[in-house]
Predicted model as a PDB file, atoms N, CA, C, CB and O in Angstrom, pLDDT in the B-factor column:
MODEL        1                                                                  
ATOM      1  N   MET A   1     -11.956  -7.333  -8.114  1.00 95.00           N  
ATOM      2  CA  MET A   1     -12.110  -8.524  -8.911  1.00 95.00           C  
ATOM      3  C   MET A   1     -13.056  -8.265 -10.088  1.00 95.00           C  
ATOM      4  CB  MET A   1     -12.623  -9.674  -8.048  1.00 95.00           C  
ATOM      5  O   MET A   1     -12.818  -8.738 -11.200  1.00 95.00           O  
ATOM      6  N   GLU A   2     -14.120  -7.518  -9.834  1.00 95.00           N  
ATOM      7  CA  GLU A   2     -15.089  -7.226 -10.898  1.00 95.00           C  
ATOM      8  C   GLU A   2     -14.430  -6.492 -12.065  1.00 95.00           C  
ATOM      9  CB  GLU A   2     -16.251  -6.389 -10.344  1.00 95.00           C  
ATOM     10  O   GLU A   2     -14.720  -6.770 -13.229  1.00 95.00           O  
ATOM     11  N   GLU A   3     -13.544  -5.555 -11.742  1.00 96.00           N  
ATOM     12  CA  GLU A   3     -12.875  -4.785 -12.785  1.00 96.00           C  
ATOM     13  C   GLU A   3     -11.944  -5.663 -13.610  1.00 96.00           C  
ATOM     14  CB  GLU A   3     -12.095  -3.627 -12.171  1.00 96.00           C  
ATOM     15  O   GLU A   3     -11.835  -5.485 -14.823  1.00 96.00           O  
ATOM     16  N   LEU A   4     -11.276  -6.602 -12.965  1.00 95.00           N  
ATOM     17  CA  LEU A   4     -10.415  -7.526 -13.703  1.00 95.00           C  
ATOM     18  C   LEU A   4     -11.232  -8.388 -14.661  1.00 95.00           C  
ATOM     19  CB  LEU A   4      -9.630  -8.417 -12.732  1.00 95.00           C  
ATOM     20  O   LEU A   4     -10.809  -8.648 -15.787  1.00 95.00           O  
ATOM     21  N   ALA A   5     -12.391  -8.825 -14.211  1.00 96.00           N  
ATOM     22  CA  ALA A   5     -13.282  -9.606 -15.078  1.00 96.00           C  
ATOM     23  C   ALA A   5     -13.738  -8.757 -16.268  1.00 96.00           C  
ATOM     24  CB  ALA A   5     -14.512 -10.121 -14.279  1.00 96.00           C  
ATOM     25  O   ALA A   5     -13.859  -9.263 -17.383  1.00 96.00           O  
ATOM     26  N   ASP A   6     -13.988  -7.475 -16.031  1.00 97.00           N  
ATOM     27  CA  ASP A   6     -14.375  -6.578 -17.122  1.00 97.00           C  
ATOM     28  C   ASP A   6     -13.247  -6.450 -18.143  1.00 97.00           C  
ATOM     29  CB  ASP A   6     -14.754  -5.189 -16.570  1.00 97.00           C  
ATOM     30  O   ASP A   6     -13.491  -6.458 -19.350  1.00 97.00           O  
ATOM     31  N   LEU A   7     -12.023  -6.332 -17.661  1.00 96.00           N  
ATOM     32  CA  LEU A   7     -10.875  -6.255 -18.572  1.00 96.00           C  
ATOM     33  C   LEU A   7     -10.751  -7.514 -19.422  1.00 96.00           C  
ATOM     34  CB  LEU A   7      -9.584  -6.033 -17.781  1.00 96.00           C  
ATOM     35  O   LEU A   7     -10.483  -7.434 -20.621  1.00 96.00           O  
ATOM     36  N   LEU A   8     -10.944  -8.664 -18.810  1.00 95.00           N  
ATOM     37  CA  LEU A   8     -10.889  -9.910 -19.571  1.00 95.00           C  
ATOM     38  C   LEU A   8     -11.976  -9.959 -20.639  1.00 95.00           C  
ATOM     39  CB  LEU A   8     -11.023 -11.107 -18.635  1.00 95.00           C  
ATOM     40  O   LEU A   8     -11.731 -10.430 -21.749  1.00 95.00           O  
ATOM     41  N   LYS A   9     -13.154  -9.485 -20.317  1.00 96.00           N  
ATOM     42  CA  LYS A   9     -14.230  -9.450 -21.313  1.00 96.00           C  
ATOM     43  C   LYS A   9     -13.819  -8.606 -22.514  1.00 96.00           C  
ATOM     44  CB  LYS A   9     -15.529  -8.894 -20.692  1.00 96.00           C  
ATOM     45  O   LYS A   9     -14.059  -8.991 -23.659  1.00 96.00           O  
ATOM     46  N   VAL A  10     -13.205  -7.468 -22.258  1.00 97.00           N  
ATOM     47  CA  VAL A  10     -12.755  -6.592 -23.341  1.00 97.00           C  
ATOM     48  C   VAL A  10     -11.669  -7.280 -24.163  1.00 97.00           C  
ATOM     49  CB  VAL A  10     -12.232  -5.253 -22.777  1.00 97.00           C  
ATOM     50  O   VAL A  10     -11.727  -7.275 -25.393  1.00 97.00           O  
ATOM     51  N   ILE A  11     -10.684  -7.868 -23.497  1.00 96.00           N  
ATOM     52  CA  ILE A  11      -9.587  -8.534 -24.190  1.00 96.00           C  
ATOM     53  C   ILE A  11     -10.095  -9.707 -25.017  1.00 96.00           C  
ATOM     54  CB  ILE A  11      -8.537  -9.012 -23.190  1.00 96.00           C  
ATOM     55  O   ILE A  11      -9.703  -9.863 -26.174  1.00 96.00           O  
ATOM     56  N   TYR A  12     -10.954 -10.526 -24.445  1.00 95.00           N  
ATOM     57  CA  TYR A  12     -11.516 -11.659 -25.188  1.00 95.00           C  
ATOM     58  C   TYR A  12     -12.349 -11.169 -26.364  1.00 95.00           C  
ATOM     59  CB  TYR A  12     -12.374 -12.544 -24.264  1.00 95.00           C  
ATOM     60  O   TYR A  12     -12.302 -11.759 -27.443  1.00 95.00           O  
ATOM     61  N   GLY A  13     -13.098 -10.113 -26.172  1.00 96.00           N  
ATOM     62  CA  GLY A  13     -13.904  -9.546 -27.250  1.00 96.00           C  
ATOM     63  C   GLY A  13     -13.044  -9.032 -28.390  1.00 96.00           C  
ATOM     64  O   GLY A  13     -13.357  -9.247 -29.560  1.00 96.00           O  
ATOM     65  N   LEU A  14     -11.951  -8.346 -28.043  1.00 96.00           N  
ATOM     66  CA  LEU A  14     -11.031  -7.849 -29.074  1.00 96.00           C  
ATOM     67  C   LEU A  14     -10.396  -9.003 -29.846  1.00 96.00           C  
ATOM     68  CB  LEU A  14      -9.935  -6.977 -28.439  1.00 96.00           C  
ATOM     69  O   LEU A  14     -10.281  -8.946 -31.071  1.00 96.00           O  
ATOM     70  N   ALA A  15      -9.991 -10.031 -29.141  1.00 96.00           N  
ATOM     71  CA  ALA A  15      -9.389 -11.195 -29.801  1.00 96.00           C  
ATOM     72  C   ALA A  15     -10.382 -11.807 -30.787  1.00 96.00           C  
ATOM     73  CB  ALA A  15      -8.943 -12.253 -28.754  1.00 96.00           C  
ATOM     74  O   ALA A  15     -10.032 -12.083 -31.934  1.00 96.00           O  
ATOM     75  N   GLN A  16     -11.597 -12.015 -30.346  1.00 95.00           N  
ATOM     76  CA  GLN A  16     -12.610 -12.627 -31.205  1.00 95.00           C  
ATOM     77  C   GLN A  16     -12.974 -11.708 -32.370  1.00 95.00           C  
ATOM     78  CB  GLN A  16     -13.864 -12.966 -30.391  1.00 95.00           C  
ATOM     79  O   GLN A  16     -13.227 -12.188 -33.475  1.00 95.00           O  
ATOM     80  N   CYS A  17     -13.003 -10.412 -32.142  1.00 96.00           N  
ATOM     81  CA  CYS A  17     -13.290  -9.444 -33.193  1.00 96.00           C  
ATOM     82  C   CYS A  17     -12.249  -9.516 -34.312  1.00 96.00           C  
ATOM     83  CB  CYS A  17     -13.340  -8.029 -32.610  1.00 96.00           C  
ATOM     84  O   CYS A  17     -12.558  -9.285 -35.481  1.00 96.00           O  
ATOM     85  N   HIS A  18     -11.022  -9.839 -33.934  1.00 97.00           N  
ATOM     86  CA  HIS A  18      -9.927  -9.939 -34.902  1.00 97.00           C  
ATOM     87  C   HIS A  18      -9.722 -11.366 -35.401  1.00 97.00           C  
ATOM     88  CB  HIS A  18      -8.639  -9.429 -34.283  1.00 97.00           C  
ATOM     89  O   HIS A  18      -8.726 -11.663 -36.061  1.00 97.00           O  
ATOM     90  N   GLY A  19     -10.663 -12.241 -35.085  1.00 97.00           N  
ATOM     91  CA  GLY A  19     -10.651 -13.589 -35.638  1.00 97.00           C  
ATOM     92  C   GLY A  19      -9.841 -14.608 -34.853  1.00 97.00           C  
ATOM     93  O   GLY A  19      -9.525 -15.677 -35.375  1.00 97.00           O  
ATOM     94  N   PHE A  20      -9.501 -14.296 -33.616  1.00 96.00           N  
ATOM     95  CA  PHE A  20      -8.728 -15.216 -32.784  1.00 96.00           C  
ATOM     96  C   PHE A  20      -9.605 -15.796 -31.683  1.00 96.00           C  
ATOM     97  CB  PHE A  20      -7.506 -14.504 -32.177  1.00 96.00           C  
ATOM     98  O   PHE A  20     -10.460 -15.111 -31.122  1.00 96.00           O  
ATOM     99  N   SER A  21      -9.379 -17.050 -31.390  1.00 96.00           N  
ATOM    100  CA  SER A  21     -10.122 -17.677 -30.297  1.00 96.00           C  
ATOM    101  C   SER A  21      -9.434 -17.371 -28.970  1.00 96.00           C  
ATOM    102  CB  SER A  21     -10.237 -19.211 -30.512  1.00 96.00           C  
ATOM    103  O   SER A  21      -8.277 -16.954 -28.940  1.00 96.00           O  
ATOM    104  N   ILE A  22     -10.142 -17.579 -27.903  1.00 94.00           N  
ATOM    105  CA  ILE A  22      -9.574 -17.403 -26.574  1.00 94.00           C  
ATOM    106  C   ILE A  22      -8.437 -18.414 -26.376  1.00 94.00           C  
ATOM    107  CB  ILE A  22     -10.669 -17.571 -25.475  1.00 94.00           C  
ATOM    108  O   ILE A  22      -7.437 -18.109 -25.726  1.00 94.00           O  
ATOM    109  N   LYS A  23      -8.595 -19.603 -26.933  1.00 95.00           N  
ATOM    110  CA  LYS A  23      -7.544 -20.623 -26.838  1.00 95.00           C  
ATOM    111  C   LYS A  23      -6.274 -20.156 -27.547  1.00 95.00           C  
ATOM    112  CB  LYS A  23      -8.029 -21.958 -27.441  1.00 95.00           C  
ATOM    113  O   LYS A  23      -5.174 -20.351 -27.031  1.00 95.00           O  
ATOM    114  N   GLU A  24      -6.414 -19.542 -28.727  1.00 96.00           N  
ATOM    115  CA  GLU A  24      -5.247 -19.023 -29.449  1.00 96.00           C  
ATOM    116  C   GLU A  24      -4.574 -17.913 -28.652  1.00 96.00           C  
ATOM    117  CB  GLU A  24      -5.657 -18.502 -30.842  1.00 96.00           C  
ATOM    118  O   GLU A  24      -3.348 -17.858 -28.560  1.00 96.00           O  
ATOM    119  N   LEU A  25      -5.376 -17.041 -28.083  1.00 95.00           N  
ATOM    120  CA  LEU A  25      -4.851 -15.956 -27.262  1.00 95.00           C  
ATOM    121  C   LEU A  25      -4.055 -16.511 -26.089  1.00 95.00           C  
ATOM    122  CB  LEU A  25      -5.990 -15.062 -26.756  1.00 95.00           C  
ATOM    123  O   LEU A  25      -2.964 -16.024 -25.792  1.00 95.00           O  
ATOM    124  N   GLU A  26      -4.590 -17.519 -25.426  1.00 94.00           N  
ATOM    125  CA  GLU A  26      -3.914 -18.129 -24.283  1.00 94.00           C  
ATOM    126  C   GLU A  26      -2.619 -18.816 -24.706  1.00 94.00           C  
ATOM    127  CB  GLU A  26      -4.839 -19.133 -23.594  1.00 94.00           C  
ATOM    128  O   GLU A  26      -1.634 -18.788 -23.968  1.00 94.00           O  
ATOM    129  N   THR A  27      -2.612 -19.429 -25.879  1.00 96.00           N  
ATOM    130  CA  THR A  27      -1.403 -20.078 -26.388  1.00 96.00           C  
ATOM    131  C   THR A  27      -0.294 -19.057 -26.608  1.00 96.00           C  
ATOM    132  CB  THR A  27      -1.702 -20.825 -27.696  1.00 96.00           C  
ATOM    133  O   THR A  27       0.857 -19.294 -26.239  1.00 96.00           O  
ATOM    134  N   VAL A  28      -0.642 -17.923 -27.209  1.00 95.00           N  
ATOM    135  CA  VAL A  28       0.349 -16.864 -27.441  1.00 95.00           C  
ATOM    136  C   VAL A  28       0.824 -16.282 -26.109  1.00 95.00           C  
ATOM    137  CB  VAL A  28      -0.245 -15.744 -28.337  1.00 95.00           C  
ATOM    138  O   VAL A  28       2.016 -16.034 -25.929  1.00 95.00           O  
ATOM    139  N   ARG A  29      -0.105 -16.065 -25.178  1.00 93.00           N  
ATOM    140  CA  ARG A  29       0.258 -15.531 -23.857  1.00 93.00           C  
ATOM    141  C   ARG A  29       1.242 -16.445 -23.147  1.00 93.00           C  
ATOM    142  CB  ARG A  29      -0.993 -15.340 -22.990  1.00 93.00           C  
ATOM    143  O   ARG A  29       2.231 -15.981 -22.579  1.00 93.00           O  
ATOM    144  N   GLN A  30       0.970 -17.744 -23.181  1.00 95.00           N  
ATOM    145  CA  GLN A  30       1.849 -18.710 -22.510  1.00 95.00           C  
ATOM    146  C   GLN A  30       3.213 -18.757 -23.174  1.00 95.00           C  
ATOM    147  CB  GLN A  30       1.218 -20.107 -22.514  1.00 95.00           C  
ATOM    148  O   GLN A  30       4.235 -18.842 -22.492  1.00 95.00           O  
ATOM    149  N   SER A  31       3.238 -18.704 -24.497  1.00 95.00           N  
ATOM    150  CA  SER A  31       4.506 -18.716 -25.229  1.00 95.00           C  
ATOM    151  C   SER A  31       5.354 -17.500 -24.863  1.00 95.00           C  
ATOM    152  CB  SER A  31       4.252 -18.749 -26.748  1.00 95.00           C  
ATOM    153  O   SER A  31       6.555 -17.629 -24.625  1.00 95.00           O  
ATOM    154  N   LYS A  32       4.733 -16.320 -24.818  1.00 93.00           N  
ATOM    155  CA  LYS A  32       5.468 -15.117 -24.440  1.00 93.00           C  
ATOM    156  C   LYS A  32       5.958 -15.202 -23.000  1.00 93.00           C  
ATOM    157  CB  LYS A  32       4.593 -13.877 -24.624  1.00 93.00           C  
ATOM    158  O   LYS A  32       7.067 -14.765 -22.692  1.00 93.00           O  
ATOM    159  N   LYS A  33       5.143 -15.759 -22.124  1.00 91.00           N  
ATOM    160  CA  LYS A  33       5.542 -15.920 -20.725  1.00 91.00           C  
ATOM    161  C   LYS A  33       6.761 -16.831 -20.634  1.00 91.00           C  
ATOM    162  CB  LYS A  33       4.375 -16.491 -19.882  1.00 91.00           C  
ATOM    163  O   LYS A  33       7.703 -16.541 -19.896  1.00 91.00           O  
ATOM    164  N   ASP A  34       6.744 -17.928 -21.381  1.00 91.00           N  
ATOM    165  CA  ASP A  34       7.863 -18.871 -21.366  1.00 91.00           C  
ATOM    166  C   ASP A  34       9.147 -18.239 -21.892  1.00 91.00           C  
ATOM    167  CB  ASP A  34       7.522 -20.103 -22.190  1.00 91.00           C  
ATOM    168  O   ASP A  34      10.230 -18.517 -21.377  1.00 91.00           O  
ATOM    169  N   LYS A  35       9.035 -17.388 -22.917  1.00 90.00           N  
ATOM    170  CA  LYS A  35      10.210 -16.778 -23.541  1.00 90.00           C  
ATOM    171  C   LYS A  35      10.717 -15.558 -22.782  1.00 90.00           C  
ATOM    172  CB  LYS A  35       9.889 -16.387 -24.961  1.00 90.00           C  
ATOM    173  O   LYS A  35      11.924 -15.366 -22.635  1.00 90.00           O  
ATOM    174  N   LYS A  36       9.784 -14.730 -22.297  1.00 84.00           N  
ATOM    175  CA  LYS A  36      10.180 -13.432 -21.730  1.00 84.00           C  
ATOM    176  C   LYS A  36       9.858 -13.271 -20.263  1.00 84.00           C  
ATOM    177  CB  LYS A  36       9.522 -12.336 -22.482  1.00 84.00           C  
ATOM    178  O   LYS A  36      10.185 -12.246 -19.664  1.00 84.00           O  
ATOM    179  N   GLY A  37       9.222 -14.267 -19.675  1.00 81.00           N  
ATOM    180  CA  GLY A  37       8.861 -14.158 -18.269  1.00 81.00           C  
ATOM    181  C   GLY A  37       7.481 -13.540 -18.097  1.00 81.00           C  
ATOM    182  O   GLY A  37       6.799 -13.209 -19.066  1.00 81.00           O  
ATOM    183  N   ALA A  38       7.098 -13.396 -16.852  1.00 82.00           N  
ATOM    184  CA  ALA A  38       5.775 -12.876 -16.530  1.00 82.00           C  
ATOM    185  C   ALA A  38       5.906 -11.695 -15.589  1.00 82.00           C  
ATOM    186  CB  ALA A  38       4.890 -13.968 -15.907  1.00 82.00           C  
ATOM    187  O   ALA A  38       7.009 -11.209 -15.337  1.00 82.00           O  
ATOM    188  N   PHE A  39       4.810 -11.250 -15.086  1.00 78.00           N  
ATOM    189  CA  PHE A  39       4.757 -10.098 -14.199  1.00 78.00           C  
ATOM    190  C   PHE A  39       4.661 -10.552 -12.744  1.00 78.00           C  
ATOM    191  CB  PHE A  39       3.566  -9.193 -14.561  1.00 78.00           C  
ATOM    192  O   PHE A  39       4.144  -9.832 -11.889  1.00 78.00           O  
ATOM    193  N   ASP A  40       5.170 -11.763 -12.475  1.00 79.00           N  
ATOM    194  CA  ASP A  40       5.054 -12.349 -11.140  1.00 79.00           C  
ATOM    195  C   ASP A  40       5.721 -11.513 -10.050  1.00 79.00           C  
ATOM    196  CB  ASP A  40       5.651 -13.726 -11.143  1.00 79.00           C  
ATOM    197  O   ASP A  40       5.211 -11.415  -8.933  1.00 79.00           O  
ATOM    198  N   LYS A  41       6.857 -10.915 -10.379  1.00 79.00           N  
ATOM    199  CA  LYS A  41       7.592 -10.132  -9.383  1.00 79.00           C  
ATOM    200  C   LYS A  41       7.213  -8.652  -9.425  1.00 79.00           C  
ATOM    201  CB  LYS A  41       9.094 -10.286  -9.601  1.00 79.00           C  
ATOM    202  O   LYS A  41       7.785  -7.832  -8.707  1.00 79.00           O  
ATOM    203  N   ARG A  42       6.238  -8.324 -10.279  1.00 80.00           N  
ATOM    204  CA  ARG A  42       5.735  -6.960 -10.420  1.00 80.00           C  
ATOM    205  C   ARG A  42       6.820  -5.977 -10.839  1.00 80.00           C  
ATOM    206  CB  ARG A  42       5.114  -6.505  -9.123  1.00 80.00           C  
ATOM    207  O   ARG A  42       6.795  -4.806 -10.459  1.00 80.00           O  
ATOM    208  N   LEU A  43       7.761  -6.462 -11.617  1.00 78.00           N  
ATOM    209  CA  LEU A  43       8.806  -5.617 -12.183  1.00 78.00           C  
ATOM    210  C   LEU A  43       8.468  -5.367 -13.644  1.00 78.00           C  
ATOM    211  CB  LEU A  43      10.219  -6.274 -12.034  1.00 78.00           C  
ATOM    212  O   LEU A  43       7.951  -6.252 -14.326  1.00 78.00           O  
ATOM    213  N   PHE A  44       8.755  -4.179 -14.119  1.00 76.00           N  
ATOM    214  CA  PHE A  44       8.519  -3.899 -15.525  1.00 76.00           C  
ATOM    215  C   PHE A  44       9.604  -2.977 -16.051  1.00 76.00           C  
ATOM    216  CB  PHE A  44       7.129  -3.278 -15.736  1.00 76.00           C  
ATOM    217  O   PHE A  44      10.210  -2.213 -15.300  1.00 76.00           O  
ATOM    218  N   LEU A  45       9.838  -3.060 -17.356  1.00 79.00           N  
ATOM    219  CA  LEU A  45      10.854  -2.276 -18.023  1.00 79.00           C  
ATOM    220  C   LEU A  45      10.330  -0.867 -18.254  1.00 79.00           C  
ATOM    221  CB  LEU A  45      11.273  -2.934 -19.350  1.00 79.00           C  
ATOM    222  O   LEU A  45       9.268  -0.683 -18.850  1.00 79.00           O  
ATOM    223  N   VAL A  46      11.070   0.118 -17.787  1.00 85.00           N  
ATOM    224  CA  VAL A  46      10.635   1.499 -17.917  1.00 85.00           C  
ATOM    225  C   VAL A  46      11.154   2.083 -19.230  1.00 85.00           C  
ATOM    226  CB  VAL A  46      11.119   2.340 -16.717  1.00 85.00           C  
ATOM    227  O   VAL A  46      10.405   2.731 -19.961  1.00 85.00           O  
ATOM    228  N   GLU A  47      12.431   1.855 -19.530  1.00 91.00           N  
ATOM    229  CA  GLU A  47      12.976   2.380 -20.783  1.00 91.00           C  
ATOM    230  C   GLU A  47      14.218   1.607 -21.178  1.00 91.00           C  
ATOM    231  CB  GLU A  47      13.300   3.876 -20.655  1.00 91.00           C  
ATOM    232  O   GLU A  47      14.844   0.940 -20.354  1.00 91.00           O  
ATOM    233  N   VAL A  48      14.560   1.707 -22.445  1.00 89.00           N  
ATOM    234  CA  VAL A  48      15.720   1.023 -22.999  1.00 89.00           C  
ATOM    235  C   VAL A  48      16.579   2.048 -23.700  1.00 89.00           C  
ATOM    236  CB  VAL A  48      15.305  -0.117 -23.969  1.00 89.00           C  
ATOM    237  O   VAL A  48      16.069   2.897 -24.432  1.00 89.00           O  
ATOM    238  N   HIS A  49      17.887   1.977 -23.480  1.00 91.00           N  
ATOM    239  CA  HIS A  49      18.827   2.865 -24.168  1.00 91.00           C  
ATOM    240  C   HIS A  49      19.608   2.054 -25.186  1.00 91.00           C  
ATOM    241  CB  HIS A  49      19.791   3.564 -23.160  1.00 91.00           C  
ATOM    242  O   HIS A  49      20.196   1.025 -24.852  1.00 91.00           O  
ATOM    243  N   LYS A  50      19.613   2.515 -26.414  1.00 90.00           N  
ATOM    244  CA  LYS A  50      20.313   1.828 -27.487  1.00 90.00           C  
ATOM    245  C   LYS A  50      21.716   2.390 -27.612  1.00 90.00           C  
ATOM    246  CB  LYS A  50      19.550   1.961 -28.821  1.00 90.00           C  
ATOM    247  O   LYS A  50      21.911   3.604 -27.659  1.00 90.00           O  
ATOM    248  N   LYS A  51      22.698   1.489 -27.667  1.00 89.00           N  
ATOM    249  CA  LYS A  51      24.075   1.923 -27.866  1.00 89.00           C  
ATOM    250  C   LYS A  51      24.266   2.304 -29.327  1.00 89.00           C  
ATOM    251  CB  LYS A  51      25.078   0.813 -27.446  1.00 89.00           C  
ATOM    252  O   LYS A  51      23.734   1.654 -30.226  1.00 89.00           O  
ATOM    253  N   ASP A  52      25.036   3.370 -29.550  1.00 79.00           N  
ATOM    254  CA  ASP A  52      25.301   3.808 -30.937  1.00 79.00           C  
ATOM    255  C   ASP A  52      26.370   2.991 -31.589  1.00 79.00           C  
ATOM    256  CB  ASP A  52      25.701   5.262 -30.972  1.00 79.00           C  
ATOM    257  O   ASP A  52      26.709   3.230 -32.748  1.00 79.00           O  
TER     258      ASP A  52                                                      
ENDMDL                                                                          
END                                                                             
């Protein structure tokens, strides 16, 4: 749990360093989750093949 909190501190710090609030970051995160889904099932895309 401590390590996850450390990651959040880094992410929030980066957002603020680039002029974004934590609220803005959360809004974008939620929007992406709504459009593309989340990591709830612990599945992730490994690679994509483009058809010619």
